[in-house]
KOLFI-616324 format. One record per residue: residue in one letter; x, y, z of N, C-alpha, C in turn. Coordinates in pm, whole numbers, padded with zeros to 5 digits, always signed. Atoms other than C-alpha are relative to their C-alpha. Layout:
aXYZXYZXYZ/...
REM end
This chain:
m+00022+00028-00175-02881-09034+16379-00097-00101+00014/a+00097+00083-00043-03038-09299+16509-00095+00045+00109/v+00087-00079-00065-03323-09257+16732-00036-00143+00100/k+00098+00076-00089-03380-09456+17044-00133-00021+00066/l+00113+00006-00019-03707-09566+17142+00001-00067+00189/e-00007+00080-00122-03786-09633+17519-00141+00035+00038/s+00149+00017-00044-04102-09722+17681-00002+00030+00176/v+00036-00059-00136-04200-09539+18022-00123-00043+00049/r+00097+00090-00055-04441-09695+18238-00058+00129+00102/l+00054-00082-00087-04678-09460+18451-00022-00028+00152/p-00020+00067-00170-04653-09490+18832-00171-00052-00002/q+00125+00087-00093-04940-09705+18988-00038+00083+00071/l+00091-00083-00095-05229-09548+19158-00001-00081+00126/p+00015+00094-00133-05245-09597+19515-00091-00103+00018/s+00102+00105-00009-05451-09910+19649-00113+00057+00048/d+00121-00066-00128-05688-09684+19857-00037+00099-00134/w+00077-00131+00066-05780-09438+19558-00130-00045-00046/p+00101+00040+00061-06115-09447+19504-00046+00049-00164/s+00054-00063+00138-06156-09433+19146-00185-00007-00039/d+00144+00006+00004-06531-09532+19142-00084+00122+00049/t+00045-00045-00052-06629-09301+19351+00026+00209-00029/t-00046-00145+00067-06428-08953+19215-00028+00034-00140/f+00063-00066+00094-06512-08961+18910-00145-00003-00065/k+00101-00042+00035-06761-08776+18731-00020+00010-00125/p+00047-00035+00171-06884-08779+18330-00077+00143-00001/l+00065-00108-00002-06960-08412+18261-00075+00019-00131/g+00052-00027+00120-07087-08477+17908+00001-00080-00119/k-00038+00103+00063-07098-08724+17638+00046+00046-00150/l-00073-00069+00138-06923-08666+17283-00135-00007-00093/s+00108+00016+00122-07117-08584+16955+00023-00079-00068/p-00039+00096+00098-07162-08801+16683+00112+00064-00094/a-00127-00064+00087-06871-08774+16410-00111+00069-00111/t+00043-00036+00113-06981-08552+16126+00062+00052-00146/q-00095-00009+00142-06869-08521+15746-00004+00096-00065/r-00005-00140+00075-06771-08207+15609+00099-00001-00093/n-00108-00019+00101-06594-08111+15282+00094+00159+00029/i-00097-00104-00018-06272-07875+15357+00049+00053-00112/e-00079-00062+00111-06144-07627+15078+00126+00040+00070/p-00146-00076-00038-05763-07480+15121-00029+00124-00058/v+00019-00141+00037-05741-07109+15076+00157+00039+00018/g-00120-00109+00027-05440-06873+15028+00128-00112-00012/v-00113+00087+00044-05115-07044+15070-00027-00174+00012/h-00014+00149+00019-05250-07380+15139-00092-00053-00115/f+00043+00055+00124-05475-07398+14817+00131-00005-00071/l-00109+00054+00081-05131-07320+14668+00060-00114-00023/s-00088+00111-00054-04978-07602+14836-00103-00107-00065/e+00064+00099+00041-05288-07824+14734+00006-00048-00131/a-00017-00004+00113-05256-07759+14430+00116-00012-00078/r-00128+00012+00057-04895-07796+14355+00037-00125+00045/r-00003+00097+00021-04919-08129+14489-00090-00090-00094/k+00056+00081+00106-05175-08233+14260+00100+00001-00149/r-00064-00001+00160-05020-08124+13952+00139-00086+00020/h-00144+00021+00022-04671-08255+14047-00051-00165+00088/k+00020+00113-00055-04863-08598+14219+00056-00043+00120/r-00071+00069-00134-04706-08592+14540-00107+00002+00115/t+00093+00002-00072-04854-08681+14858+00067+00114+00132/f-00028-00095-00106-04834-08474+15203+00132+00014+00037/s-00092+00003-00094-04520-08598+15344+00125+00010-00172/e-00094-00031+00140-04336-08614+14955+00033+00123-00007/d+00032-00137+00025-04444-08258+14930+00115+00075+00081/e-00035-00072-00113-04310-08146+15277+00166-00017-00022/r-00175+00004+00000-03958-08321+15200+00059+00063-00112/y-00079-00074+00138-03930-08168+14835+00048+00119+00068/q-00030-00131-00025-03971-07838+14977+00113+00002+00094/a-00110+00020-00102-03743-07882+15258+00131+00000-00052/e-00111+00020+00092-03476-08002+15000+00009+00138-00082/q-00074-00115+00060-03549-07664+14816+00063+00110+00066/r-00039-00077-00079-03526-07455+15101+00161-00001+00035/v-00125+00069-00043-03186-07629+15193+00095+00068-00131/k-00062-00041+00097-03072-07560+14835-00004+00170-00028/k-00010-00164+00044-03162-07181+14791+00071+00062+00158/s-00075-00043-00099-03010-07138+15163+00171-00059-00045/e-00152+00018+00019-02672-07295+15018+00015+00128-00100/e-00034-00064+00092-02718-07103+14692+00014+00184+00066/d-00033-00169-00060-02764-06730+14910+00121+00008+00071/e-00105-00026-00071-02478-06832+15098+00124+00033-00059/d-00099-00041+00066-02238-06894+14806+00012+00122-00057/a+00033-00132+00071-02394-06527+14675+00107+00102+00077/d-00101-00073-00067-02152-06418+14944+00153+00008-00045/i-00122+00017+00032-01850-06551+14777+00019+00082-00120/s-00039-00050+00137-01715-06317+14476+00054-00114-00086/d-00054+00058+00089-01651-06481+14176+00072+00102-00112/n-00039-00105+00077-01533-06165+14022+00229-00010+00032/e-00122+00058+00017-01152-06275+13958+00127+00070-00075/d-00145-00068+00022-00823-06066+13902+00044-00083-00078/p-00102+00057+00090-00664-06188+13558+00110-00044+00065/l-00128+00025-00029-00332-06154+13716+00000-00068+00104/m-00004+00092-00141-00403-06301+14057-00032-00126-00034/v+00014+00087+00053-00511-06591+13863+00086-00086-00046/q-00117+00027+00085-00206-06625+13672+00107+00030+00083/r-00129-00024-00059+00017-06579+13993+00057-00095+00016/d-00084+00115+00025+00309-06803+14055-00026-00056+00202/a+00023+00056-00196+00221-07041+14417+00088+00000+00036/k-00120+00003-00069+00569-06980+14502+00039+00110+00086/d+00025-00114-00024+00481-06640+14593-00068+00031+00049/w+00131-00023-00049+00199-06703+14799+00025+00084+00161/k-00006-00074-00114+00342-06519+15102-00070+00165-00020/s+00020-00133+00071+00233-06180+14887-00099+00003-00051/q+00134+00025+00016-00097-06303+14818-00106+00054+00075/d+00120-00043-00129-00419-06134+14936-00069-00159+00048/h+00055+00150-00043-00545-06486+15095-00163+00026-00018/y+00130-00006+00005-00891-06357+15128-00094+00053-00164/a+00036-00001+00161-00907-06219+14757-00029-00119-00061/v+00013+00120+00067-00770-06560+14638-00125-00085+00035/l+00066+00045-00068-01041-06708+14827-00173+00057-00042/g+00084-00103+00060-01327-06425+14668-00077+00033+00152/l+00058-00057-00116-01389-06309+15054+00067+00134+00062/s-00100-00110+00003-01186-05959+15007-00134+00080+00120/k+00095-00106-00062-01546-05778+15162-00004-00048+00125/y+00035+00033-00144-01541-05994+15487+00145+00008+00082/r-00109+00021-00047-01200-06032+15530+00065-00031+00163/y-00001+00051-00135-01119-06083+15932-00073-00075+00074/k+00118+00059-00088-01467-06118+15991-00057-00118-00069/a+00039+00126+00032-01493-06418+15798+00003-00101+00067/t+00039+00125-00076-01617-06729+15963+00067-00128-00074/d-00094+00117+00030-01443-07078+15939-00087-00066-00116/d+00120+00041+00111-01765-07171+15744-00003+00039-00081/q+00005-00107+00179-01741-06901+15467+00160-00075-00056/i-00176+00040+00045-01345-07002+15461-00051-00145-00077/k+00028+00103+00050-01466-07357+15426-00071-00010-00155/r+00118-00051+00097-01760-07272+15163+00080+00036-00107/a-00082-00078+00158-01506-07062+14944+00070-00068-00018/n-00112+00076+00057-01244-07298+14958-00078-00135-00140/r+00117+00094+00113-01542-07567+14775+00011+00055-00110/k+00084-00083+00107-01639-07304+14563+00129+00016-00097/k-00138-00047+00091-01287-07208+14435+00033-00117-00087/v-00112+00098+00053-01157-07569+14412-00096-00051-00120/l+00075+00060+00095-01445-07699+14195+00017+00116-00120/k+00033-00034+00106-01406-07439+13966+00138+00007-00071/h-00118-00077+00056-01030-07391+13977+00112-00154-00013/h-00105+00137+00009-00888-07806+13973+00031-00007-00098/p-00070+00030+00121-00685-07891+13729-00060-00087-00102/d+00101+00116+00110-00883-08192+13603-00097+00054-00042/k+00099-00026+00021-01182-08032+13598+00035+00145-00153/r-00065-00081+00047-00993-07731+13411+00033-00035-00144/a-00066+00070+00132-00833-07970+13183-00114-00072-00073/a+00102+00086+00065-01167-08174+13110-00101+00118-00095/l+00099-00095+00084-01349-07824+12986+00112+00100-00123/g-00058-00044+00083-01070-07780+12742+00135+00133+00002/g-00076-00105-00067-00858-07525+12957+00152-00061+00036/s-00145-00012-00035-00508-07503+13064-00007-00096+00124/d+00035+00137-00181-00427-07796+13381+00129+00053+00076/d-00123-00058-00079-00152-07536+13500-00127-00006+00153/d+00067-00020-00169-00235-07573+13909+00053+00081+00083/s-00089-00117-00064-00027-07255+14006-00138+00091+00138/f+00101-00058-00085-00367-07085+14128-00079-00063+00093/f+00041+00142-00093-00505-07452+14258+00095+00001+00145/k-00080-00020-00169-00185-07390+14521-00010+00097+00062/c+00002-00117-00056-00275-07071+14574-00146-00001+00128/i+00165-00011-00104-00640-07128+14695+00054-00110+00119/q-00007+00106-00127-00486-07463+14895+00081+00081+00095/k-00030-00118-00074-00270-07223+15050-00061+00072+00075/a+00106-00080-00017-00493-06959+15120-00085-00078+00109/t+00093+00074-00040-00711-07204+15258+00093-00045+00163/e-00076+00071-00076-00463-07365+15479+00037+00109+00128/i-00018-00086-00088-00341-07014+15620-00131+00036+00089/l+00127-00061-00054-00686-06882+15687-00067-00095+00103/l+00110+00071-00050-00836-07197+15866+00104-00066+00139/d-00124+00029-00082-00501-07234+16076+00006+00129+00114/p-00024-00159-00077-00559-06949+16399+00091+00061+00022/v-00159-00054-00019-00198-06899+16437+00044+00074-00127/k-00070-00030+00128-00115-06851+16074-00080+00116-00020/r+00085-00142+00070-00425-06624+16017+00006+00134+00084/r+00007-00150-00029-00373-06400+16283+00151+00059-00058/q-00121-00083+00054-00047-06325+16165-00015+00042-00150/f+00001-00077+00135-00157-06273+15806-00115+00145+00070/d+00106-00127-00023-00449-06025+15978+00058+00096+00053/s-00096-00125-00040-00173-05821+16136+00045+00098-00109/v-00077-00120+00115-00035-05694+15804-00087-00017-00079/d+00123-00056+00130-00352-05718+15606-00018+00126-00026/e+00028-00143+00024-00360-05377+15441-00146-00014-00052/g+00112+00011+00066-00667-05493+15228-00120+00049+00100/a+00111-00015-00086-00865-05457+15585+00002+00134+00062/n-00034-00158-00067-00726-05103+15687-00089+00089-00046/e+00082-00124+00084-00933-04803+15634+00066+00125-00001/d-00058-00111+00002-00773-04493+15562-00042+00094+00019/p+00040-00074-00086-00814-04210+15786-00017+00128-00097/p+00008-00153+00054-00937-03867+15631+00045+00091+00019/s-00068-00119-00017-00766-03562+15568-00083+00112+00114/k+00036-00094-00051-00812-03279+15790-00120+00103-00063/k+00121-00048+00095-00958-03101+15523-00135-00012+00023/e+00094+00034-00003-01202-03300+15457-00080-00062+00105/t+00090+00050-00103-01317-03372+15783-00046+00124+00020/k+00029-00142-00034-01364-02986+15825-00075-00004-00098/q+00105-00014+00078-01560-02937+15504-00137-00064-00006/s+00101+00048+00070-01798-03221+15498-00076+00000+00145/g+00086-00038-00112-01869-03160+15892-00047-00124+00038/k+00024+00128-00040-01910-03534+15927+00072-00068+00087/f-00124+00048-00056-01674-03626+16218-00008-00151+00004/f+00044+00103-00087-01841-03894+16388-00027-00131-00123/e+00013+00102+00142-01938-04071+16004+00131-00029-00068/l-00152+00016+00083-01583-04039+15835+00131-00079+00139/w-00120+00072-00112-01365-04159+16198-00062-00109+00063/n+00021+00107-00053-01587-04417+16317+00050-00108-00049/p-00060+00117+00066-01500-04659+16065+00116-00032+00004/i-00143+00002+00004-01144-04587+16107+00053-00068+00132/f-00003+00042-00130-01144-04673+16512-00064-00119-00024/d+00036+00146+00010-01359-04990+16402+00082-00076-00048/s-00089+00096+00037-01115-05119+16186+00131-00008+00074/e-00186+00051-00102-00787-05054+16431-00076-00090+00141/a+00055+00065-00114-01006-05208+16694+00047-00152-00014/r-00013+00102+00016-00937-05524+16562+00133-00078+00093/f-00140+00057-00111-00588-05542+16700+00009+00043+00162/s-00002-00032-00100-00686-05468+17035+00040-00096+00099/k+00003+00107-00100-00579-05714+17331-00140-00038+00103/k+00127-00022-00090-00887-05554+17523-00095+00004-00071/q+00133-00020+00086-01210-05625+17431-00133-00003+00079/p+00058-00070+00131-01474-05475+17398+00111+00128-00037/v-00043-00154-00006-01316-05153+17272-00169+00085-00031/p+00088-00119-00024-01500-04839+17341-00001+00039-00135/r+00019-00050+00163-01663-04665+17016-00011+00166+00051/l-00030-00150+00040-01571-04300+16888-00183+00040+00077/g+00099-00050-00073-01962-04240+17015-00070+00126-00105/d+00024-00144+00073-02134-03909+16893-00019+00109+00077/d-00002-00119-00057-02212-03565+16947-00100-00012+00150/n+00058-00035-00111-02436-03628+17256+00088-00109+00148/s-00105+00076-00069-02158-03856+17452+00037+00118+00150/t-00033-00091-00100-02080-03729+17775+00165+00000+00011/k-00184-00046-00043-01710-03615+17913+00051-00124+00041/e-00019+00091-00076-01679-03936+18108+00079-00098-00169/e+00008+00111+00087-01739-04153+17788+00125+00052-00115/v-00085-00036+00064-01511-03917+17563+00143-00016+00039/e-00116+00018-00084-01228-03935+17814+00069-00122-00011/n-00046+00145-00017-01228-04287+17844+00057-00073-00142/f-00025+00061+00125-01233-04371+17454+00131+00075-00032/y-00125-00040+00052-00934-04138+17419+00130-00058+00084/n-00104+00071-00095-00738-04258+17721+00031-00145-00018/f-00010+00134+00057-00804-04649+17580+00093+00057-00087/w-00084-00011+00147-00678-04527+17232+00162+00032+00029/y-00121-00051-00026-00380-04338+17411+00113-00101+00053/n-00048+00100-00006-00280-04649+17562-00031-00155-00048/f+00052+00092+00046-00367-04890+17336+00100-00101+00007/d-00064+00154-00016-00264-05248+17353-00009-00083-00123/s-00017+00039+00122-00184-05395+17017+00047-00158+00001/w-00044+00203-00012-00108-05818+16946+00032+00031-00144/r-00099+00003+00082+00054-05705+16619+00088-00020+00032/s-00101+00058-00037+00332-05892+16573+00111+00007-00108/f-00051-00027+00150+00412-05850+16177+00117-00123-00006/e-00097+00128+00033+00617-06228+16191-00060-00052-00133/y+00036+00030+00109+00406-06293+15896+00141+00053-00131/q-00086-00074+00085+00646-06054+15712+00152-00024+00026/d-00176+00070-00053+00987-06256+15863+00066-00014-00138/e-00069+00080+00127+01250-06372+15595-00015-00106+00040/d+00011+00110-00002+01215-06714+15588+00151-00045+00063/v-00148+00082-00080+01500-06911+15827-00002-00128-00010/p-00034+00126+00057+01669-07199+15673-00038-00100+00116/d+00064+00119-00059+01580-07509+15799+00125-00064+00097/d-00074+00039-00089+01788-07710+16058+00147-00033-00039/s-00094+00061+00089+02049-07824+15784+00084+00106+00026/a-00138-00082+00013+02195-07482+15740+00064+00056+00102/d-00054-00022-00081+02410-07317+15887-00006+00102+00120/r+00087-00046-00174+02349-07226+16292+00003+00166-00033/d-00014-00131+00002+02505-06902+16232-00083+00119-00101/q+00039-00050+00090+02356-06786+15936-00145-00022+00037/r+00133+00040-00026+01992-06916+16090+00022+00151+00133/r+00022-00111-00076+02074-06693+16392-00009+00156-00054/h-00040-00140+00058+02155-06401+16200-00129+00064-00027/i+00154-00042+00086+01819-06408+16011-00107+00028+00080/e+00102-00025-00124+01629-06464+16314+00025+00151+00091/k-00033-00172-00045+01815-06139+16500-00080+00110-00122/k+00068-00085+00118+01720-05950+16152-00169-00013+00018/n+00156-00007+00014+01340-06057+16151-00028+00048+00144/l+00011-00097-00129+01370-05957+16538-00012+00168+00003/n+00001-00150-00006+01470-05605+16494-00065+00039-00109/a+00068-00022+00069+01269-05591+16212-00172+00039+00014/r+00112-00015-00043+00939-05664+16371+00003+00130+00114/r-00038-00098-00077+01077-05397+16645-00038+00138-00040/k+00051-00151+00087+01054-05110+16408-00111+00019-00074/k+00118-00004+00055+00777-05244+16229-00131+00039+00094/k+00107-00012-00139+00564-05226+16593+00040+00157+00004/t-00019-00145-00028+00720-04882+16668-00075+00066-00116/e+00055-00101+00144+00638-04744+16335-00155-00017+00000/d+00104+00045-00021+00293-04892+16401-00059+00078+00095/t+00027-00088-00137+00236-04731+16749+00007+00148-00037/a+00037-00086+00048+00339-04412+16602-00097+00052-00123/r+00097-00037+00081+00112-04407+16347-00143+00019+00050/l+00155+00026-00022-00180-04513+16525-00013+00152+00150/r-00029-00092-00109-00056-04232+16797-00061+00152-00058/k+00040-00085+00100-00094-03969+16497-00134+00006-00023/l+00133+00009+00100-00402-04112+16376-00112+00077+00125/v+00087-00034-00123-00564-04044+16750+00025+00143+00029/d-00060-00122-00021-00360-03727+16767-00088+00097-00117/d+00093-00041+00075-00581-03610+16464-00137+00004+00028/a+00123-00018-00012-00882-03725+16584-00057+00100+00090/l+00061-00061-00122-00881-03581+16899+00004+00173-00042/s+00011-00176+00027-00783-03201+16741-00106+00056-00070/l+00127-00005+00088-01082-03268+16501-00115+00000+00091/d+00119+00060-00073-01334-03393+16774-00024+00181+00054/g+00066-00129-00043-01566-03075+16851-00020-00010+00134/r+00071+00048-00152-01675-03253+17154+00117+00023+00147/t-00103-00005-00114-01323-03198+17352+00013+00157+00041/a-00020-00155+00042-01326-02818+17256-00129+00097+00092/r+00148-00041-00052-01682-02784+17394+00025-00038+00155/f+00006+00004-00126-01613-02948+17699+00080+00066+00101/r-00098-00082-00037-01319-02752+17774-00031+00147+00048/q+00093-00118-00032-01550-02435+17740-00077-00027+00127/q+00081+00024-00157-01797-02563+17969+00061+00013+00133/e-00056+00004-00097-01556-02658+18223+00085+00116+00061/k-00033-00156-00033-01385-02301+18194-00065+00058+00049/a+00068-00101-00064-01680-02120+18218-00067-00031+00126/q+00065+00027-00148-01790-02311+18524+00106+00021+00090/k-00087-00039-00115-01470-02292+18694+00058+00144-00001/n-00040-00150+00009-01347-01932+18586-00105+00118-00025/k+00076-00109+00031-01636-01713+18579+00026+00139+00046/k-00047-00121-00041-01477-01449+18792+00135+00013-00073/r-00141-00024+00114-01161-01491+18570-00061+00071-00097/d+00096-00054+00154-01367-01422+18273-00037+00131+00043/e+00048-00110-00050-01510-01132+18466+00122+00121-00020/r-00111-00074-00005-01181-00999+18534+00090+00043-00118/e-00050-00037+00119-01033-01016+18214-00091+00052-00069/a+00093-00109+00096-01376-00885+18070+00038+00136+00016/d-00050-00107+00005-01287-00586+18252+00153+00049-00009/a-00126-00046+00054-00916-00555+18178+00002-00012-00147/r-00004-00016+00124-01027-00595+17838-00062+00157-00019/k+00014-00135+00016-01214-00295+17870+00052+00097+00034/a-00089-00097-00040-00989-00108+18047+00138+00033-00113/a-00138+00042+00141-00722-00222+17745-00069+00096-00093/e+00099-00047+00069-00987-00115+17521-00005+00181-00016/e+00042-00170+00007-01075+00252+17669+00166+00053-00006/a-00127-00069-00057-00656+00269+17739+00036+00006-00194/q-00018-00042+00128-00622+00192+17340-00051+00091-00082/k+00066-00095+00021-00879+00425+17263+00064+00135+00020/k-00078-00126-00020-00737+00707+17417+00127-00009-00015/k-00137-00032+00087-00383+00643+17270-00047+00021-00083/e+00037-00066+00115-00533+00636+16966-00032+00146-00019/e+00085-00128+00003-00751+00939+17034+00151+00121+00026/d-00111-00104-00028-00371+01129+17152+00089-00019-00107/e-00074+00005+00136-00201+00965+16848-00055+00087-00116/r+00025-00080+00109-00435+01133+16642+00019+00121+00038/l-00032-00159-00005-00436+01453+16780+00129+00048-00027/q-00152-00031+00030-00048+01438+16799+00056+00025-00155/k-00031+00009+00146-00070+01360+16419-00055+00124-00095/e+00062-00110+00044-00316+01639+16359+00116+00122+00039/k-00063-00115-00044-00119+01881+16548+00162-00011-00058/e-00093+00010+00070+00224+01764+16356-00027+00049-00125/a+00000-00047+00126+00075+01790+16046-00073+00177-00024/a+00031-00148-00015-00069+02149+16145+00135+00086+00021/e-00129-00086+00024+00305+02254+16211+00088-00014-00086/k-00032+00036+00126+00403+02062+15920-00048+00152-00140/a+00064-00130+00088+00166+02308+15736+00052+00121-00004/e-00047-00146-00044+00264+02606+15906+00129+00010-00042/r-00127-00012+00016+00626+02542+15865+00013+00007-00145/a-00010-00048+00109+00578+02517+15488-00035+00106-00114/e+00040-00108+00019+00373+02792+15470+00103+00105+00029/g-00089-00117-00073+00616+03008+15658+00124-00031-00110/k-00114+00031+00058+00906+02836+15422-00036+00035-00148/k+00042-00051+00090+00678+02924+15148-00004+00180-00031/a+00006-00143+00014+00662+03287+15248+00126+00032+00019/k-00135-00060+00024+01015+03328+15312+00028-00026-00121/e-00053-00011+00160+01107+03223+14957-00064+00098-00087/a+00043-00076+00064+00826+03441+14850+00065+00148+00042/a-00088-00109-00059+00986+03722+15061+00134-00016-00071/k-00142+00051+00084+01340+03595+14902+00000+00059-00121/n+00040-00046+00174+01212+03605+14560-00027+00130-00030/a+00015-00156+00005+01119+03982+14615+00099+00078+00022/a-00150-00086-00024+01417+04081+14807+00075-00003-00122/k-00086-00020+00136+01622+03967+14498-00069+00080-00111/k+00086-00076+00097+01383+04125+14276+00003+00150+00013/n+00006-00128-00031+01376+04424+14459+00139+00079+00000/k-00174-00047+00010+01789+04440+14455-00002+00010-00137/r-00005+00006+00157+01769+04376+14121-00064+00117-00050/v+00044-00130+00112+01542+04669+14024+00095+00135+00074/i-00081-00081-00014+01762+04890+14252+00137+00025-00028/r-00131+00030+00090+02079+04782+14105-00006+00034-00146/n+00031-00052+00131+01929+04847+13748-00027+00146+00002/a+00045-00115+00016+01842+05181+13844+00110+00114-00011/v-00138-00063-00004+02189+05314+13898+00076-00023-00120/k+00012+00011+00115+02270+05148+13595-00062+00085-00137/d+00080-00058+00100+01985+05325+13411+00038+00139+00021/a-00061-00110+00027+02124+05641+13541+00137+00056-00043/n-00156-00009+00029+02464+05563+13406+00117+00037+00104/y-00091-00047-00118+02596+05564+13729+00043+00130+00051/f-00013-00167-00060+02519+05918+13781+00139+00059-00063/h-00171-00035+00077+02856+06005+13546-00044+00097-00117/g+00046-00117+00111+02623+06245+13312+00041-00083-00120/a-00027+00007+00105+02706+06257+12978+00128-00111-00061/g-00103+00101+00042+02939+05926+12796-00031-00116+00131/d+00016+00070-00088+03006+05600+12946+00122+00018+00120/a-00032-00033-00114+03083+05619+13312+00150-00132+00008/p-00110+00039-00007+03451+05511+13406-00037-00116+00099/p+00046+00138-00107+03493+05147+13591+00001+00042+00118/a-00032-00011-00133+03640+05312+13886-00121+00068+00061/t+00111-00097+00000+03295+05535+13885-00101-00104+00016/v+00101+00118-00009+03086+05218+13836+00036-00088+00107/e-00024+00075-00115+03259+05018+14090-00017+00064+00128/k+00027-00084-00166+03226+05300+14369-00189+00000+00005/v+00190+00006+00001+02831+05337+14268-00069-00128+00056/l+00052+00114+00013+02788+04971+14274+00027-00043+00170/n-00040+00054-00117+02962+04903+14608-00119+00090+00102/d+00074-00040-00078+02771+05174+14765-00158-00028-00011/v+00126+00070-00025+02445+05005+14661-00027-00094+00104/d+00007+00169-00065+02546+04665+14777+00019+00067+00180/a+00026-00057-00182+02597+04879+15158-00105+00049-00023/l+00124-00040-00038+02287+05040+15131-00057-00125-00024/l+00080+00132-00021+02160+04710+15050-00034-00111+00112/d-00017+00087-00158+02268+04519+15355-00032+00064+00065/k+00034-00049-00133+02182+04740+15570-00153+00085-00027/q+00113-00028+00014+01837+04783+15415-00087-00142+00066/e+00045+00071-00035+01534+04599+15571-00114-00039-00104/f+00094+00038+00151+01261+04404+15372-00127+00130-00125/e+00111-00138+00044+00971+04703+15379+00082+00086-00088/g-00026-00059+00030+01230+04928+15293+00075-00046-00142/l-00026+00042+00144+01352+04736+14994-00117+00024-00130/a+00129+00009+00041+01006+04708+14854-00039+00183-00022/s+00024-00144+00014+00937+05092+14897+00116+00028-00069/l-00060-00033+00094+01245+05177+14747+00017-00057-00164/s+00007+00041+00115+01222+04945+14463-00153+00041-00072/r+00151-00030+00108+00847+05072+14389+00029+00195-00036/a-00065-00142+00047+01007+05426+14369+00097+00031-00110/l-00123+00023+00125+01297+05316+14145-00065-00068-00134/s+00004+00107+00129+01068+05100+13901-00057+00103-00101/t+00060-00100+00144+00917+05372+13711+00036+00125-00028/e-00110-00116-00030+01191+05660+13759+00100-00060-00098/k-00154+00046+00090+01465+05684+13470+00033+00143+00008/d-00071-00089+00016+01537+06035+13527+00135-00002+00111/p-00118+00033-00040+01913+06030+13646-00005+00117+00162/s-00022-00071-00141+01871+06308+13897-00138-00035+00107/k+00111+00023-00064+01554+06230+14032-00012-00137+00074/i-00076+00125-00062+01691+05874+14113+00117-00001+00056/k-00063-00022-00108+01981+05998+14289-00057+00059+00111/q+00049-00051-00156+01737+06223+14497-00067-00124+00073/i+00038+00133-00068+01550+05878+14571+00077-00055+00071/y-00073+00051-00123+01831+05720+14704+00036+00091+00115/s-00020-00058-00114+01950+06017+14874-00114+00034+00131/e+00087-00035-00058+01646+06079+15045-00042-00168+00120/e+00051+00168-00092+01605+05661+15153+00157+00017+00128/i-00078+00000-00097+01977+05740+15270-00017+00062+00136/g+00059-00138-00100+01898+06053+15496-00092-00105+00103/r+00088+00088-00083+01636+05799+15618+00051-00108+00111/m-00092+00107-00083+01871+05534+15722+00081+00066+00080/v-00110-00076-00076+02117+05728+15872-00096+00071+00154/s+00146-00074-00118+01804+05929+16092-00020-00139+00065/a+00035+00105-00080+01702+05561+16186+00146-00070+00071/g-00102+00100-00063+02089+05458+16257+00045-00135-00036/t-00049+00152+00052+02122+05160+16036+00092+00048-00105/l-00098-00054+00081+02359+05395+15815+00073+00061+00091/s-00061-00105-00069+02657+05584+15928-00006+00141-00106/e+00022-00126+00062+02673+05979+15836+00050+00001-00129/g-00105+00012+00125+02952+05930+15566-00052-00113-00096/a+00005+00091+00096+02820+05622+15398-00066-00010-00134/c+00106-00039+00112+02701+05589+15057+00009+00150-00077/a+00023-00173+00022+02836+05939+14947-00033-00001-00162/s-00020+00000+00147+02850+05823+14551-00194+00022-00045/l+00131-00020-00022+02438+05818+14637-00061+00096+00005/r+00044-00106-00073+02396+06123+14765+00013+00119-00094/a+00027-00140+00104+02234+06453+14599+00108+00085+00067/
REM end
C-alpha cells in the first residue's frame, strides 16, 4: 500500500503578537549524563535473542511479527479437521448432491456457523492435500474424484443462495431432542432443550429468536417464547432435494411435469417439517415445569375462594364417605351376625332333625324288639303292618320333646309288656292333650 506524504504549514502568528514580552523561560535543561542500562525480564530475553541471532532491533521485530502471523495461521488451520472418512474420499464426484459439503472441507463442527474465510482456508488446505498433481508426485493415485468433490463443496458453500438451500436440508447440524423419559429422569430440562431450540432457531426468518431461558424466567418471557415457536416462520424450502430438471432442449411437458413434482414434494416436506417442529414444541411445553408452576400460581391467586369451597366440599364428601363406610361396616356386621345366626339355627335344626330320626328309629326298633307284641313265635305280616302303622301314626303326632322322652324310656327297656305299657301311657298322655283321637293306635295300648 503506497503512503502519500503531505507537508502542512502551521498558521502564521498575528502581526501584533507580542512574542518578546510574553515568553518567559522557567529554567534550563540539565547537561546530558552517560548511563548504562541493562534489560530485565522479557527485555533481557529479547536482547539475548538478538545477540544470539545477530539481528538488529528492526530485524528482530520483523521476524517476530512474521512468526506471530505464521502461528495465527496455524492455529486457524487447526480449526479444520484432517480426519477424513476413507469412504468419503473414495466417493464419486457425480454424486455430489448427496455429499456432506461441510464434512468434505473438514468443517463438520462449524457447519452453518462457518464463515466464508474459514471455508476458503479449508478449501486451500484440502486442495493442497488432494490435488491430483500433488498426489501423483507423492506416488499416489491421480484420481481427481475427491478433488472435484472439494471444488463442488466450495462452490456451494461460498454461494449464499446454494449454501442456504443446502443448510435447509443439512441433517448433520440437527440436534436430536431428548426423550420425555430422559428429561424427567435427568432433571436437566434447560440443559437438554436449550441446544435443541438454538439449533432450530437458524431456520427462523425473524431474528433474534427468543431463548428458552432458565427456571428464573418470568411468565411473560416463557409465554413469548412458546408463542414465537408456535407461530414459527421458517425459511426452509427443501429445493436442494429437487429432482434435476432437464435443460431447455428437453421435452417441455416433461420439464413441467418434473417442476410440478418438485413443487409438490417441497410442500409435503414443508408440512412434515412444520408438524415435526410443532410436536417438538408440544413435548417441550409438556415437560417445562415453569408453565405448571405459573398455572398453579395463577389459580391460587384467582381461585382462592373456590379452593376453600372445594376444601369444604372435600371435607363434607370425606365425612359422607366415612359415614357411608361406617354404615356399610355396620350393615356387613349385621348381615354377618344374621348369617351366623341362620347358620347356627340351621345347624340346630339339623341336629334336631337327626335327633328326631334317631329317636324315631329307637321307637320303631322297640316294637321290633317286642316282636310287635305278638308273644311267642314270629308275628304275622298283618300284625307287623298294623303295629308299624300305629307307630307311624304316633310319631306323626308326636312333638320333639315327646319323641326324646319316649325314646329315653324305650332305649333301656327290653320287656315287651313294659314296652307296651310305655306306649300305652304315652298314647294316654297324647289323647289327654288332644293330639291323638280316643281310639287311635289300638295295637300299642296295654
